[in-house]
C-alpha positions, 0 to 999 in steps of 0.5 A, a space after each residue: 351510541 348517540 342520543 337522537 330526539 325527534 321534534 317536528 320533522 327535525 332530529 337532534 343528536 347528542 353525542 358522548 365525549 368518547 364518540 367522534 361524530 361526522 355530519 355530512 349534508 349534500 356531500 359536505 362536511 357540516 359537523 365533525 368532532 367528539 361530544 357534539 350536539 346539533 339539529 339536522 334533517 334525517 333526509 339530507 343528513 349522513 351521520 357516522 359515529 366513531 368511538 375514540 376511547 380505548 377498547 379491550 379485545 380478548 382473543 383465544 386461539 390454538 397453536 402448535 409448537 415445534 415438537 407438534 404439541 398443541 397449546 391454547 393462547 389467551 391474549 388481550 389487545 388494547 387499541 384505539 382509533 386515532 384517526 376517526 376521519 380515516 377510520 370512517 372513510 375505510 370502515 362503515 361507521 355510519 349510523 341511522 339518522 332516526 335511531 342512532 344505531 350503526 348500520 354495519 358492524 365496524 367493531 367486529 371488522 376491527 376485532 377480526 383484523 386484530 385477532 387474525 394479525 396477532 394470531 399470525 405472529 403468535 403461530 409463527 413464533 410458537 412453530 419454532 419453539 419446543 413445548 417446554 421452552 414455550 411453557 417457560 419463556 413463551 409468554 414473553 416471546 409471544 407478547 413481544 412478537 404480537 406487539 412487534 407484528 401489530 406495530 409493523 402491520 401497514 393496514 392498521 395505520 391505514 385504517 386509523 387504528 393505534 395499538 396501545 398494549 398487548 398482554 398474553 395471559 396464558 399458554 396452556 397445553 392439552 390436559 393429557 400433556 399437562 398431566 404428563 408434564 406435571 408427573 415428574 415434578 409431582 414425583 420429585 415433590 412427593 419424594 421431597 415430601 417423603 424425605 421430609 416425612 422420614 426426617 420428621 419422623 426421625 426428629 419426632 422419635 429423637 424428640 420422643 426419646 428426649 421427652 422420655 428421658 426428661 420425663 424419667 429424670 423428672 420423675 426421679 427428681 420428683 421422687 427425691 423431692 417427695 422423699 425430702 418432703 416426707 422427711 420435712 413433713 415428719 419433722 414438721 409433725 414432730 415439732 407441731 406435736 411438741 409444740 402442741 404438748 407444750 401449749 396443752 401443758 400451759 393451757 392445762 396449768 392456766 386452766 387449773 389456776 383459773 379453776 382454783 381462782 374460780 373455786 376460791 371466788 365461789 367459796 368466798 361468794 358462798 360464805 358471803 351469801 351464807 353470812 348475809 342469809 344468816 343475818 337476814 334470817 336473824 333479822 327476819 326472826 327478830 321481826 317475826 318475834 316482835 310482830 308476834 308479841 305485838 299481835 299477842 298483846 293486841 289480841 289480849 287487849 282486844 279480848 279484854 276489851 271485848 270481855 269488858 264490853 260483854 260484861 257491861 252489856 250483860 249488866 245493862 241487860 240485866 238492869 233493863 230486865 230486872 223489873 220485867 214480868 216473867 211472862 214478858 221474858 218468856 215471850 222475849 225468849 220465845 221470840 229470840 228462839 223463834 228467830 234463831 230456829 230454822 224454817 219449819 214448813 209444818 208441825 205435827 202435834 200429837 194428842 199426848 204432847 198437846 195434853 202435856 203442853 196444856 197442863 204445863 201451861 196451866 200450871 205455870 199460869 197458876 204459879 204465876 198468879 200466886 208464885 213468889 216471884 211476883 209477890 216479892 218482885 224477883 225477875 225471871 230466871 232466879 234472883 240475883 
């Protein structure tokens, strides 16, 4: 369909490359050709648009064969308009100047013309052909007859139509007839299938027998090999036992020799240790005897030195107190005695003890005044 644009009372048409446009103004042809683009006035313009591309026309119709069986024919016709001027003159390809839409239905007219012409020739050839032949060779025969009939049809060139190709897609009988025709083939196919099944089963049985025989032979061979394996295992076990016994004997001898060497080494070590211990004990005894003798000598020297020191101290003490009065000595003795006595909190003196003590003191005083110690100068405690 052409593309029309409006501008201030004018119209602009832009056609497609596959559309042949014819423009008449006041009965005179102004523009003629495919893919045109021009301005015009809608009130004075007469436009027609003829498609020049190849078009496919699919058709389906029913026909009857020579044995009065109905078949459905599916065909396709490819055509084109070779003379657009002639086609525009014979058919109404005029378009509306404002919208660009065809005012009529020219393509439907062409489709009806081609369909009826092709159907006429197909019916003529199928009416003289049996159903079986039509189903086998009918497609090529119908295609050739339709192509020849359309080529010989005088109205098509007069309208400017060229037939490019004719294709017959299928010839199909009625569903019941088709099922009936399929039955023998199906039976034959089923018989072939059954025969193949039986043969396959026979082959399978034969193969199973062969497999069973192979399995039995394999089991026999396996048992034979297992027997040889058991014998070989016994031989290997016996050999391993012998080798193990020999190895144990060698190991035992080596262990015994090693134990003997260890015992000898241990005895030598113990003897060496005993000798070393004896020597050490002897050295320790000698050292202890030497230390004891030294300690004894040191203690004897110390005791002798202490005795001498005590004797010297006693002699010095006696020399110091030789000329001291007896009372002073008694006082010193009491002082030392008091210093060495334990702590006394209280002293209870009975009258009898006090009387005896006073008597002794009185006797002592008199003795001191007139006693021989004072007269002759003897120190307390006796002479000497």
